[in-house]
N, CA, C and O atoms as a DFTB+ gen file, in Angstrom:
772 C
 N C O
     1  1       0.832      -1.180       0.000
     2  2       0.000       0.000       0.000
     3  2       0.882       1.250       0.000
     4  3       2.029       1.227       0.446
     5  1       0.322       2.314      -0.502
     6  2       1.060       3.575      -0.508
     7  2       1.000       4.216       0.881
     8  3       0.190       3.830       1.724
     9  1       1.864       5.193       1.096
    10  2       1.923       5.865       2.390
    11  2       0.609       6.516       2.783
    12  3       0.203       6.448       3.943
    13  1      -0.060       7.147       1.823
    14  2      -1.321       7.816       2.190
    15  2      -2.413       6.808       2.544
    16  3      -3.265       7.096       3.385
    17  1      -2.400       5.635       1.918
    18  2      -3.372       4.600       2.290
    19  2      -3.076       4.101       3.698
    20  3      -3.996       3.882       4.486
    21  1      -1.793       3.921       4.018
    22  2      -1.433       3.510       5.377
    23  2      -1.838       4.575       6.399
    24  3      -2.315       4.241       7.484
    25  1      -1.654       5.848       6.063
    26  2      -2.070       6.932       6.964
    27  2      -3.570       6.868       7.237
    28  3      -4.005       6.932       8.386
    29  1      -4.351       6.743       6.171
    30  2      -5.809       6.710       6.325
    31  2      -6.254       5.457       7.076
    32  3      -7.176       5.520       7.889
    33  1      -5.614       4.329       6.814
    34  2      -5.956       3.095       7.528
    35  2      -5.656       3.230       9.014
    36  3      -6.443       2.784       9.850
    37  1      -4.522       3.844       9.350
    38  2      -4.147       4.032      10.758
    39  2      -5.161       4.917      11.473
    40  3      -5.610       4.586      12.570
    41  1      -5.523       6.035      10.859
    42  2      -6.484       6.958      11.478
    43  2      -7.860       6.308      11.580
    44  3      -8.549       6.475      12.586
    45  1      -8.264       5.577      10.559
    46  2      -9.563       4.895      10.587
    47  2      -9.612       3.875      11.715
    48  3     -10.610       3.782      12.430
    49  1      -8.539       3.111      11.874
    50  2      -8.479       2.125      12.969
    51  2      -8.527       2.820      14.323
    52  3      -9.188       2.337      15.242
    53  1      -7.833       3.950      14.457
    54  2      -7.843       4.697      15.712
    55  2      -9.222       5.282      15.994
    56  3      -9.673       5.287      17.139
    57  1      -9.890       5.773      14.956
    58  2     -11.262       6.285      15.117
    59  2     -12.187       5.181      15.612
    60  3     -12.988       5.391      16.522
    61  1     -12.069       3.992      14.997
    62  2     -12.913       2.873      15.415
    63  2     -12.650       2.538      16.881
    64  3     -13.588       2.325      17.648
    65  1     -11.376       2.492      17.269
    66  2     -11.034       2.167      18.653
    67  2     -11.578       3.219      19.618
    68  3     -12.111       2.879      20.674
    69  1     -11.444       4.500      19.256
    70  2     -11.952       5.578      20.116
    71  2     -13.466       5.547      20.212
    72  3     -14.027       5.863      21.261
    73  1     -14.136       5.168      19.128
    74  2     -15.601       5.094      19.141
    75  2     -16.079       3.876      19.927
    76  3     -17.050       3.961      20.679
    77  1     -15.398       2.747      19.754
    78  2     -15.822       1.516      20.422
    79  2     -15.442       1.493      21.898
    80  3     -16.195       0.988      22.730
    81  1     -14.280       2.037      22.218
    82  2     -13.781       2.027      23.591
    83  2     -13.278       3.426      23.956
    84  3     -12.070       3.641      24.055
    85  1     -14.184       4.367      24.154
    86  2     -13.740       5.740      24.416
    87  2     -12.929       5.836      25.705
    88  3     -13.293       5.252      26.726
    89  1     -11.826       6.581      25.643
    90  2     -11.023       6.755      26.853
    91  2     -11.748       7.651      27.842
    92  3     -12.663       8.384      27.468
    93  1     -11.341       7.593      29.097
    94  2     -11.924       8.469      30.111
    95  2     -11.420       9.877      29.908
    96  3     -11.683      10.487      28.871
    97  1     -10.710      10.397      30.869
    98  2     -10.129      11.729      30.735
    99  2      -8.980      11.682      29.729
   100  3      -8.202      10.730      29.679
   101  1      -8.907      12.723      28.949
   102  2      -7.921      12.774      27.878
   103  2      -7.491      14.219      27.710
   104  3      -8.323      15.093      27.465
   105  1      -6.205      14.475      27.838
   106  2      -5.747      15.849      27.638
   107  2      -5.637      16.126      26.142
   108  3      -5.444      15.213      25.339
   109  1      -5.760      17.382      25.789
   110  2      -5.617      17.774      24.386
   111  2      -4.226      17.406      23.883
   112  3      -4.069      16.982      22.738
   113  1      -3.227      17.566      24.727
   114  2      -1.861      17.208      24.360
   115  2      -1.752      15.714      24.082
   116  3      -1.105      15.310      23.116
   117  1      -2.375      14.894      24.917
   118  2      -2.360      13.442      24.693
   119  2      -3.038      13.117      23.370
   120  3      -2.537      12.303      22.594
   121  1      -4.182      13.757      23.111
   122  2      -4.903      13.511      21.870
   123  2      -4.036      13.824      20.655
   124  3      -3.964      13.021      19.725
   125  1      -3.382      14.974      20.652
   126  2      -2.568      15.383      19.506
   127  2      -1.331      14.495      19.342
   128  3      -0.981      14.111      18.226
   129  1      -0.677      14.174      20.452
   130  2       0.513      13.313      20.370
   131  2       0.115      11.890      19.990
   132  3       0.843      11.218      19.260
   133  1      -1.031      11.428      20.477
   134  2      -1.503      10.086      20.105
   135  2      -1.823      10.021      18.615
   136  3      -1.540       9.016      17.963
   137  1      -2.408      11.078      18.077
   138  2      -2.698      11.108      16.639
   139  2      -1.395      11.084      15.839
   140  3      -1.291      10.366      14.844
   141  1      -0.411      11.860      16.265
   142  2       0.892      11.848      15.606
   143  2       1.545      10.466      15.717
   144  3       2.091       9.957      14.738
   145  1       1.488       9.866      16.902
   146  2       2.057       8.531      17.100
   147  2       1.356       7.501      16.224
   148  3       1.997       6.590      15.701
   149  1       0.048       7.641      16.063
   150  2      -0.720       6.744      15.210
   151  2      -0.245       6.840      13.763
   152  3      -0.060       5.821      13.097
   153  1      -0.049       8.053      13.284
   154  2       0.414       8.237      11.907
   155  2       1.840       7.710      11.723
   156  3       2.160       7.120      10.691
   157  1       2.686       7.925      12.720
   158  2       4.048       7.383      12.651
   159  2       4.002       5.853      12.677
   160  3       4.725       5.190      11.934
   161  1       3.143       5.300      13.541
   162  2       2.978       3.844      13.582
   163  2       2.488       3.294      12.251
   164  3       2.871       2.197      11.846
   165  1       1.638       4.063      11.571
   166  2       1.103       3.630      10.287
   167  2       2.153       3.462       9.212
   168  3       1.954       2.701       8.265
   169  1       3.274       4.165       9.341
   170  2       4.350       4.016       8.350
   171  2       5.599       3.359       8.923
   172  3       6.530       3.051       8.179
   173  1       5.632       3.140      10.236
   174  2       6.832       2.601      10.887
   175  2       7.315       1.268      10.306
   176  3       8.526       1.098      10.163
   177  1       6.445       0.316       9.963
   178  2       6.976      -0.928       9.405
   179  2       7.746      -0.744       8.101
   180  3       8.499      -1.632       7.701
   181  1       7.570       0.395       7.435
   182  2       8.298       0.634       6.191
   183  2       9.680       1.253       6.406
   184  3      10.301       1.724       5.453
   185  1      10.165       1.256       7.651
   186  2      11.538       1.739       7.860
   187  2      12.542       0.808       7.191
   188  3      13.719       1.146       7.060
   189  1      12.074      -0.365       6.768
   190  2      12.957      -1.306       6.073
   191  2      13.011      -1.049       4.565
   192  3      13.588      -1.841       3.820
   193  1      12.416       0.045       4.121
   194  2      12.401       0.406       2.706
   195  2      13.112       1.763       2.551
   196  3      12.581       2.781       2.994
   197  1      14.301       1.792       1.930
   198  2      15.072       3.033       1.869
   199  2      14.374       4.173       1.137
   200  3      14.727       5.334       1.342
   201  1      13.394       3.872       0.288
   202  2      12.696       4.918      -0.469
   203  2      11.380       5.334       0.179
   204  3      10.615       6.095      -0.413
   205  1      11.111       4.848       1.375
   206  2       9.856       5.163       2.061
   207  2       9.794       6.653       2.407
   208  3      10.831       7.290       2.590
   209  1       8.576       7.213       2.499
   210  2       8.424       8.630       2.843
   211  2       9.130       9.007       4.145
   212  3       9.627      10.124       4.284
   213  1       9.171       8.084       5.088
   214  2       9.842       8.336       6.366
   215  2      11.280       8.786       6.134
   216  3      11.725       9.762       6.737
   217  1      12.006       8.092       5.275
   218  2      13.415       8.409       5.024
   219  2      13.568       9.619       4.123
   220  3      14.513      10.391       4.288
   221  1      12.661       9.804       3.174
   222  2      12.761      10.944       2.249
   223  2      12.635      12.280       2.976
   224  3      13.125      13.297       2.485
   225  1      11.991      12.291       4.126
   226  2      11.765      13.536       4.857
   227  2      12.859      13.859       5.872
   228  3      12.750      14.848       6.597
   229  1      13.894      13.053       5.933
   230  2      15.005      13.312       6.853
   231  2      16.233      13.761       6.060
   232  3      16.460      13.288       4.947
   233  1      17.028      14.677       6.634
   234  2      18.206      15.176       5.904
   235  2      19.174      14.072       5.462
   236  3      19.687      14.121       4.344
   237  1      19.432      13.080       6.318
   238  2      20.341      11.997       5.942
   239  2      19.562      10.703       5.701
   240  3      20.081       9.601       5.881
   241  1      18.319      10.865       5.295
   242  2      17.418       9.727       5.154
   243  2      17.848       8.694       4.143
   244  3      17.664       7.499       4.377
   245  1      18.419       9.112       3.016
   246  2      18.771       8.123       1.996
   247  2      19.869       7.183       2.495
   248  3      19.823       5.980       2.238
   249  1      20.848       7.730       3.203
   250  2      21.928       6.894       3.742
   251  2      21.397       6.031       4.883
   252  3      21.623       4.821       4.908
   253  1      20.690       6.656       5.827
   254  2      20.156       5.906       6.972
   255  2      19.182       4.828       6.508
   256  3      19.186       3.717       7.038
   257  1      18.352       5.149       5.524
   258  2      17.379       4.186       5.012
   259  2      18.032       2.948       4.437
   260  3      17.558       1.833       4.654
   261  1      19.117       3.136       3.707
   262  2      19.833       1.976       3.139
   263  2      20.449       1.118       4.243
   264  3      20.414      -0.111       4.171
   265  1      21.010       1.765       5.259
   266  2      21.617       1.015       6.367
   267  2      20.570       0.230       7.147
   268  3      20.778      -0.941       7.466
   269  1      19.454       0.868       7.451
   270  2      18.389       0.195       8.194
   271  2      17.794      -0.945       7.365
   272  3      17.531      -2.026       7.893
   273  1      17.583      -0.708       6.079
   274  2      17.030      -1.756       5.206
   275  2      17.926      -2.991       5.211
   276  3      17.436      -4.118       5.282
   277  1      19.234      -2.779       5.136
   278  2      20.163      -3.907       5.176
   279  2      20.090      -4.632       6.512
   280  3      20.072      -5.862       6.564
   281  1      20.047      -3.857       7.592
   282  2      20.014      -4.461       8.932
   283  2      18.716      -5.229       9.173
   284  3      18.710      -6.214       9.911
   285  1      17.627      -4.792       8.564
   286  2      16.319      -5.428       8.771
   287  2      16.060      -6.577       7.801
   288  3      15.025      -7.236       7.893
   289  1      16.968      -6.822       6.890
   290  2      16.782      -7.933       5.958
   291  2      16.029      -7.564       4.704
   292  3      15.627      -8.447       3.947
   293  1      15.825      -6.274       4.463
   294  2      15.118      -5.827       3.271
   295  2      13.652      -5.548       3.546
   296  3      13.153      -5.746       4.653
   297  1      12.975      -5.080       2.501
   298  2      11.574      -4.681       2.656
   299  2      10.662      -5.889       2.853
   300  3      10.841      -6.941       2.240
   301  1       9.694      -5.700       3.718
   302  2       8.699      -6.710       4.084
   303  2       9.342      -7.969       4.654
   304  3       9.032      -9.092       4.254
   305  1      10.230      -7.748       5.581
   306  2      10.843      -8.880       6.268
   307  2      10.548      -8.735       7.757
   308  3       9.399      -8.923       8.158
   309  1      11.520      -8.412       8.584
   310  2      11.307      -8.381      10.036
   311  2      10.198      -7.413      10.446
   312  3       9.323      -7.771      11.234
   313  1      10.231      -6.191       9.915
   314  2       9.272      -5.177      10.380
   315  2       7.834      -5.461       9.950
   316  3       6.906      -4.817      10.440
   317  1       7.640      -6.406       9.050
   318  2       6.294      -6.768       8.608
   319  2       5.849      -8.107       9.204
   320  3       5.081      -8.851       8.595
   321  1       6.345      -8.392      10.398
   322  2       5.981      -9.638      11.082
   323  2       5.511      -9.312      12.495
   324  3       5.632      -8.176      12.953
   325  1       4.974     -10.317      13.178
   326  2       4.575     -10.122      14.577
   327  2       5.803      -9.867      15.452
   328  3       5.732      -9.118      16.426
   329  1       6.922     -10.490      15.102
   330  2       8.177     -10.224      15.802
   331  2       8.563      -8.754      15.628
   332  3       8.953      -8.094      16.592
   333  1       8.455      -8.248      14.409
   334  2       8.761      -6.843      14.147
   335  2       7.813      -5.910      14.871
   336  3       8.222      -4.863      15.372
   337  1       6.538      -6.290      14.926
   338  2       5.556      -5.477      15.653
   339  2       5.924      -5.426      17.136
   340  3       5.800      -4.378      17.771
   341  1       6.371      -6.543      17.682
   342  2       6.795      -6.567      19.084
   343  2       8.034      -5.696      19.295
   344  3       8.141      -5.001      20.305
   345  1       8.966      -5.734      18.345
   346  2      10.168      -4.901      18.447
   347  2       9.806      -3.412      18.351
   348  3      10.352      -2.588      19.086
   349  1       8.884      -3.075      17.442
   350  2       8.436      -1.689      17.332
   351  2       7.735      -1.248      18.618
   352  3       7.928      -0.124      19.081
   353  1       6.922      -2.137      19.191
   354  2       6.215      -1.823      20.440
   355  2       7.216      -1.588      21.566
   356  3       7.069      -0.653      22.354
   357  1       8.227      -2.435      21.637
   358  2       9.271      -2.300      22.661
   359  2      10.023      -0.983      22.480
   360  3      10.247      -0.254      23.446
   361  1      10.410      -0.682      21.248
   362  2      11.122       0.562      20.961
   363  2      10.284       1.789      21.279
   364  3      10.784       2.756      21.854
   365  1       9.009       1.750      20.906
   366  2       8.119       2.881      21.192
   367  2       7.934       3.065      22.690
   368  3       7.889       4.192      23.183
   369  1       7.826       1.952      23.414
   370  2       7.679       2.034      24.872
   371  2       8.874       2.743      25.490
   372  3       8.705       3.657      26.297
   373  1      10.077       2.329      25.118
   374  2      11.272       2.920      25.718
   375  2      11.488       4.357      25.262
   376  3      12.031       5.169      26.012
   377  1      11.070       4.680      24.040
   378  2      11.148       6.075      23.594
   379  2      10.216       6.946      24.435
   380  3      10.577       8.059      24.817
   381  1       9.021       6.439      24.721
   382  2       8.074       7.187      25.554
   383  2       8.577       7.315      26.989
   384  3       8.381       8.351      27.624
   385  1       9.221       6.273      27.503
   386  2       9.817       6.360      28.845
   387  2      10.895       7.439      28.860
   388  3      10.976       8.234      29.796
   389  1      11.716       7.459      27.824
   390  2      12.789       8.449      27.722
   391  2      12.231       9.880      27.617
   392  3      12.768      10.811      28.217
   393  1      11.143      10.036      26.843
   394  2      10.571      11.366      26.620
   395  2       9.609      11.814      27.716
   396  3       9.228      12.984      27.752
   397  1       9.213      10.917      28.603
   398  2       8.196      11.256      29.612
   399  2       8.535      12.469      30.472
   400  3       7.618      13.203      30.839
   401  1       9.813      12.727      30.818
   402  2      10.080      13.922      31.621
   403  2       9.703      15.239      30.928
   404  3       9.425      16.231      31.601
   405  1       9.693      15.253      29.603
   406  2       9.339      16.494      28.909
   407  2       7.906      16.472      28.376
   408  3       7.485      17.399      27.683
   409  1       7.160      15.418      28.698
   410  2       5.774      15.308      28.217
   411  2       4.799      15.260      29.390
   412  3       4.027      14.310      29.523
   413  1       4.835      16.277      30.230
   414  2       3.912      16.279      31.364
   415  2       2.481      16.459      30.849
   416  3       2.236      17.183      29.884
   417  1       1.569      15.797      31.504
   418  2       0.171      15.864      31.105
   419  2      -0.193      14.953      29.953
   420  3      -1.331      14.980      29.483
   421  1       0.749      14.145      29.485
   422  2       0.500      13.217      28.378
   423  2       0.401      11.808      28.941
   424  3       1.244      11.383      29.730
   425  1      -0.635      11.088      28.529
   426  2      -0.798       9.699      28.945
   427  2       0.012       8.817      27.999
   428  3      -0.421       8.576      26.872
   429  1       1.182       8.329      28.430
   430  2       2.030       7.551      27.521
   431  2       1.393       6.236      27.081
   432  3       1.715       5.719      26.011
   433  1       0.496       5.694      27.894
   434  2      -0.154       4.433      27.516
   435  2      -1.072       4.628      26.307
   436  3      -1.104       3.784      25.412
   437  1      -1.813       5.731      26.276
   438  2      -2.674       6.009      25.123
   439  2      -1.846       6.319      23.876
   440  3      -2.211       5.916      22.772
   441  1      -0.747       7.025      24.049
   442  2       0.137       7.328      22.919
   443  2       0.730       6.033      22.370
   444  3       0.785       5.837      21.156
   445  1       1.169       5.155      23.260
   446  2       1.745       3.876      22.861
   447  2       0.705       3.018      22.131
   448  3       1.001       2.402      21.107
   449  1      -0.508       2.989      22.672
   450  2      -1.583       2.224      22.035
   451  2      -1.902       2.778      20.653
   452  3      -2.110       2.010      19.714
   453  1      -1.943       4.093      20.517
   454  2      -2.213       4.711      19.215
   455  2      -1.127       4.331      18.204
   456  3      -1.423       4.069      17.038
   457  1       0.127       4.304      18.655
   458  2       1.234       3.882      17.791
   459  2       1.037       2.440      17.330
   460  3       1.188       2.132      16.148
   461  1       0.699       1.561      18.272
   462  2       0.509       0.149      17.925
   463  2      -0.668      -0.068      16.984
   464  3      -0.608      -0.919      16.097
   465  1      -1.729       0.692      17.174
   466  2      -2.880       0.594      16.261
   467  2      -2.435       0.953      14.845
   468  3      -2.819       0.287      13.884
   469  1      -1.632       2.000      14.716
   470  2      -1.125       2.386      13.404
   471  2      -0.233       1.320      12.799
   472  3      -0.386       0.973      11.628
   473  1       0.705       0.793      13.589
   474  2       1.622      -0.236      13.079
   475  2       0.871      -1.516      12.722
   476  3       1.164      -2.146      11.705
   477  1      -0.093      -1.901      13.553
   478  2      -0.894      -3.093      13.256
   479  2      -1.717      -2.925      11.995
   480  3      -1.853      -3.860      11.206
   481  1      -2.272      -1.722      11.803
   482  2      -3.062      -1.481      10.589
   483  2      -2.179      -1.589       9.345
   484  3      -2.644      -2.010       8.285
   485  1      -0.913      -1.213       9.474
   486  2       0.022      -1.323       8.353
   487  2       0.160      -2.780       7.913
   488  3       0.075      -3.096       6.726
   489  1       0.373      -3.655       8.887
   490  2       0.536      -5.079       8.556
   491  2      -0.733      -5.640       7.917
   492  3      -0.666      -6.388       6.942
   493  1      -1.879      -5.276       8.466
   494  2      -3.147      -5.772       7.921
   495  2      -3.338      -5.285       6.489
   496  3      -3.711      -6.065       5.613
   497  1      -3.087      -4.007       6.248
   498  2      -3.273      -3.476       4.892
   499  2      -2.310      -4.128       3.904
   500  3      -2.695      -4.417       2.771
   501  1      -1.066      -4.364       4.316
   502  2      -0.107      -5.005       3.412
   503  2      -0.447      -6.464       3.140
   504  3       0.045      -7.039       2.169
   505  1      -1.275      -7.068       3.973
   506  2      -1.714      -8.436       3.701
   507  2      -2.620      -8.489       2.473
   508  3      -2.763      -9.546       1.857
   509  1      -3.229      -7.370       2.114
   510  2      -4.110      -7.326       0.953
   511  2      -3.346      -7.149      -0.360
   512  3      -3.954      -7.159      -1.430
   513  1      -2.028      -6.989      -0.292
   514  2      -1.237      -6.799      -1.513
   515  2      -0.693      -8.137      -2.009
   516  3      -0.667      -9.129      -1.280
   517  1      -0.265      -8.136      -3.258
   518  2       0.248      -9.355      -3.892
   519  2       1.389      -9.978      -3.088
   520  3       1.495     -11.203      -3.017
   521  1       2.255      -9.140      -2.474
   522  2       3.424      -9.654      -1.765
   523  2       3.079     -10.338      -0.451
   524  3       3.775     -11.267      -0.042
   525  1       2.012      -9.896       0.219
   526  2       1.694     -10.441       1.530
   527  2       2.745     -10.050       2.558
   528  3       3.637      -9.257       2.257
   529  1       2.653     -10.594       3.767
   530  2       3.615     -10.294       4.825
   531  2       4.014     -11.578       5.561
   532  3       3.199     -12.490       5.700
   533  1       5.266     -11.651       6.033
   534  2       5.732     -12.839       6.759
   535  2       5.363     -12.748       8.249
   536  3       6.246     -12.616       9.097
   537  1       4.086     -12.818       8.561
   538  2       3.605     -12.600       9.931
   539  2       4.323     -13.445      10.972
   540  3       4.624     -12.957      12.061
   541  1       4.597     -14.690      10.658
   542  2       5.144     -15.615      11.651
   543  2       6.650     -15.806      11.530
   544  3       7.180     -16.855      11.895
   545  1       7.335     -14.788      11.017
   546  2       8.777     -14.860      10.901
   547  2       9.377     -15.323      12.226
   548  3       8.967     -14.789      13.257
   549  1      10.270     -16.227      12.284
   550  2      11.177     -16.716      11.263
   551  2      10.619     -17.795      10.336
   552  3      11.338     -18.251       9.447
   553  1       9.390     -18.212      10.504
   554  2       8.800     -19.137       9.527
   555  2       8.614     -18.340       8.236
   556  3       7.901     -17.337       8.240
   557  1       9.236     -18.759       7.133
   558  2       9.278     -17.948       5.917
   559  2       8.034     -18.052       5.022
   560  3       8.152     -18.170       3.803
   561  1       6.866     -18.009       5.620
   562  2       5.621     -18.078       4.847
   563  2       4.982     -16.694       4.858
   564  3       4.804     -16.089       5.916
   565  1       4.639     -16.196       3.665
   566  2       3.980     -14.891       3.581
   567  2       2.472     -15.107       3.561
   568  3       1.947     -15.935       2.817
   569  1       1.794     -14.331       4.405
   570  2       0.347     -14.418       4.512
   571  2      -0.298     -13.266       3.766
   572  3       0.221     -12.150       3.754
   573  1      -1.432     -13.546       3.146
   574  2      -2.151     -12.520       2.423
   575  2      -3.641     -12.754       2.489
   576  3      -4.110     -13.857       2.767
   577  1      -4.378     -11.683       2.224
   578  2      -5.838     -11.741       2.191
   579  2      -6.324     -11.221       0.849
   580  3      -5.965     -10.106       0.472
   581  1      -7.097     -11.953       0.139
   582  2      -7.466     -13.350       0.340
   583  2      -6.251     -14.260       0.130
   584  3      -5.227     -13.828      -0.399
   585  1      -6.375     -15.513       0.548
   586  2      -5.229     -16.425       0.439
   587  2      -4.693     -16.608      -0.988
   588  3      -3.501     -16.860      -1.169
   589  1      -5.555     -16.484      -1.997
   590  2      -5.097     -16.618      -3.378
   591  2      -4.421     -15.322      -3.818
   592  3      -5.058     -14.271      -3.886
   593  1      -3.133     -15.406      -4.114
   594  2      -2.330     -14.234      -4.480
   595  2      -2.929     -13.489      -5.672
   596  3      -2.882     -12.260      -5.711
   597  1      -3.479     -14.196      -6.625
   598  2      -4.036     -13.579      -7.833
   599  2      -5.200     -12.635      -7.515
   600  3      -5.494     -11.736      -8.303
   601  1      -5.861     -12.829      -6.376
   602  2      -7.001     -11.988      -6.017
   603  2      -6.609     -10.756      -5.200
   604  3      -7.452      -9.915      -4.890
   605  1      -5.329     -10.658      -4.855
   606  2      -4.866      -9.519      -4.061
   607  2      -4.511      -8.344      -4.973
   608  3      -4.423      -8.489      -6.192
   609  1      -4.313      -7.191      -4.361
   610  2      -4.100      -5.974      -5.149
   611  2      -2.609      -5.642      -5.278
   612  3      -1.772      -6.121      -4.513
   613  1      -2.315      -4.807      -6.274
   614  2      -0.963      -4.313      -6.504
   615  2      -0.866      -2.910      -5.913
   616  3      -1.725      -2.062      -6.157
   617  1       0.183      -2.676      -5.140
   618  2       0.378      -1.382      -4.486
   619  2       0.405      -0.246      -5.504
   620  3       1.113      -0.301      -6.509
   621  1      -0.388       0.784      -5.213
   622  2      -0.398       1.987      -6.034
   623  2      -1.171       1.882      -7.329
   624  3      -1.213       2.847      -8.093
   625  1      -1.776       0.758      -7.599
   626  2      -2.520       0.609      -8.849
   627  2      -3.995       0.953      -8.652
   628  3      -4.406       1.385      -7.575
   629  1      -4.757       0.762      -9.673
   630  2      -6.129       1.258      -9.764
   631  2      -7.039       0.793      -8.626
   632  3      -7.858       1.575      -8.144
   633  1      -6.914      -0.458      -8.187
   634  2      -7.791      -0.952      -7.117
   635  2      -7.515      -0.218      -5.810
   636  3      -8.443       0.152      -5.091
   637  1      -6.229      -0.008      -5.505
   638  2      -5.917       0.732      -4.288
   639  2      -6.400       2.175      -4.391
   640  3      -7.004       2.702      -3.457
   641  1      -6.135       2.803      -5.519
   642  2      -6.459       4.220      -5.680
   643  2      -7.957       4.496      -5.747
   644  3      -8.427       5.505      -5.222
   645  1      -8.707       3.605      -6.389
   646  2     -10.121       3.891      -6.631
   647  2     -11.099       3.005      -5.868
   648  3     -12.311       3.191      -5.979
   649  1     -10.596       2.050      -5.097
   650  2     -11.494       1.221      -4.282
   651  2     -11.058       1.209      -2.813
   652  3     -11.858       1.510      -1.928
   653  1      -9.797       0.864      -2.553
   654  2      -9.338       0.729      -1.174
   655  2      -9.314       2.083      -0.466
   656  3      -9.898       2.227       0.608
   657  1      -8.646       3.075      -1.055
   658  2      -8.539       4.383      -0.413
   659  2      -9.918       5.026      -0.204
   660  3     -10.220       5.461       0.907
   661  1     -10.763       5.097      -1.246
   662  2     -12.101       5.656      -1.014
   663  2     -12.923       4.814      -0.035
   664  3     -13.745       5.351       0.707
   665  1     -12.705       3.494      -0.032
   666  2     -13.415       2.634       0.915
   667  2     -13.028       2.938       2.346
   668  3     -13.883       2.971       3.231
   669  1     -11.735       3.163       2.581
   670  2     -11.274       3.546       3.924
   671  2     -11.833       4.911       4.321
   672  3     -12.230       5.114       5.468
   673  1     -11.863       5.844       3.372
   674  2     -12.419       7.173       3.661
   675  2     -13.901       7.053       4.012
   676  3     -14.371       7.694       4.953
   677  1     -14.630       6.241       3.265
   678  2     -16.054       6.040       3.554
   679  2     -16.241       5.381       4.920
   680  3     -17.161       5.735       5.657
   681  1     -15.383       4.436       5.257
   682  2     -15.464       3.776       6.564
   683  2     -15.192       4.772       7.687
   684  3     -15.883       4.760       8.706
   685  1     -14.197       5.628       7.511
   686  2     -13.901       6.648       8.523
   687  2     -15.087       7.593       8.696
   688  3     -15.448       7.948       9.818
   689  1     -15.681       7.992       7.596
   690  2     -16.863       8.875       7.661
   691  2     -18.015       8.162       8.353
   692  3     -18.722       8.763       9.162
   693  1     -18.206       6.891       8.043
   694  2     -19.266       6.116       8.696
   695  2     -19.036       6.022      10.198
   696  3     -19.967       6.201      10.982
   697  1     -17.805       5.742      10.600
   698  2     -17.494       5.630      12.036
   699  2     -17.797       6.947      12.739
   700  3     -18.418       6.961      13.802
   701  1     -17.359       8.048      12.146
   702  2     -17.602       9.356      12.761
   703  2     -19.093       9.663      12.803
   704  3     -19.595      10.126      13.827
   705  1     -19.806       9.415      11.713
   706  2     -21.241       9.751      11.690
   707  2     -22.067       8.833      12.592
   708  3     -23.025       9.289      13.215
   709  1     -21.716       7.559      12.673
   710  2     -22.500       6.651      13.507
   711  2     -22.173       6.782      14.998
   712  3     -22.962       6.365      15.846
   713  1     -21.028       7.352      15.313
   714  2     -20.639       7.562      16.711
   715  2     -20.448       9.049      16.996
   716  3     -19.688       9.433      17.886
   717  1     -21.142       9.869      16.236
   718  2     -20.958      11.311      16.294
   719  2     -21.128      11.869      17.707
   720  3     -20.274      12.608      18.197
   721  1     -22.231      11.512      18.350
   722  2     -22.511      12.076      19.677
   723  2     -21.485      11.629      20.716
   724  3     -21.069      12.426      21.557
   725  1     -21.081      10.376      20.665
   726  2     -20.076       9.891      21.608
   727  2     -18.722      10.555      21.387
   728  3     -18.043      10.928      22.344
   729  1     -18.330      10.702      20.121
   730  2     -17.062      11.355      19.824
   731  2     -17.107      12.837      20.180
   732  3     -16.127      13.400      20.669
   733  1     -18.262      13.462      19.928
   734  2     -18.422      14.868      20.273
   735  2     -18.371      15.069      21.781
   736  3     -17.770      16.025      22.271
   737  1     -19.009      14.159      22.512
   738  2     -18.958      14.247      23.976
   739  2     -17.526      14.064      24.471
   740  3     -17.091      14.745      25.400
   741  1     -16.803      13.149      23.850
   742  2     -15.395      12.953      24.210
   743  2     -14.623      14.258      24.018
   744  3     -13.834      14.648      24.879
   745  1     -14.850      14.928      22.895
   746  2     -14.148      16.177      22.625
   747  2     -14.588      17.311      23.573
   748  3     -13.761      18.091      24.045
   749  1     -15.879      17.386      23.837
   750  2     -16.394      18.494      24.646
   751  2     -16.180      18.321      26.151
   752  3     -15.821      19.277      26.839
   753  1     -16.395      17.129      26.654
   754  2     -16.442      16.946      28.099
   755  2     -15.249      16.214      28.702
   756  3     -14.987      16.339      29.898
   757  1     -14.546      15.473      27.908
   758  2     -13.489      14.659      28.490
   759  2     -12.085      15.165      28.198
   760  3     -11.124      14.716      28.822
   761  1     -11.957      16.078      27.272
   762  2     -10.624      16.615      26.995
   763  2     -10.355      17.734      27.977
   764  3     -11.075      18.731      28.040
   765  1      -9.303      17.538      28.735
   766  2      -8.899      18.543      29.717
   767  2      -7.708      19.306      29.170
   768  3      -6.987      18.811      28.303
   769  1      -7.512      20.464      29.658
   770  2      -6.368      21.253      29.163
   771  2      -5.106      20.943      29.930
   772  3      -4.054      21.515      29.645
């Protein structure tokens, strides 16, 4: 999937989670940082791809991207597995522990969860592509949905652009409209400054 599809999938998954299991008290700072963490999580598994948007936006990204890709075994290897998801979760946890002294008023657990929702949505979306993902690495079997590779989509082609992306947008709109009052109450009454 393309970066923008991963972004929309991450936000849609986070919207569903917030609608289905609304948090109690939530600071505006936590909300904004959690949204940012969700978007970063949505592209984090692609750190193993030197041409990913993540690397293109950093000053030394092309060099760092090549080094990380080599260390991770190439694209859609470690970072696209449950082992990789656990490593990303561990790394995000320790980054939040390190940053906690400068993030007063931020709930690190919600930020961490938002990151994981984004990273998990990435793996799920990539399962719909022709390549699939090696979920159970080190077992070298790539999983995809549907199981028949011929029925899966090609990244960046017409099905993703004109069916998957608009479908995710429609799903996000549906989640917001069907849970409008609950989400509005969350914004009005539960966000503290």
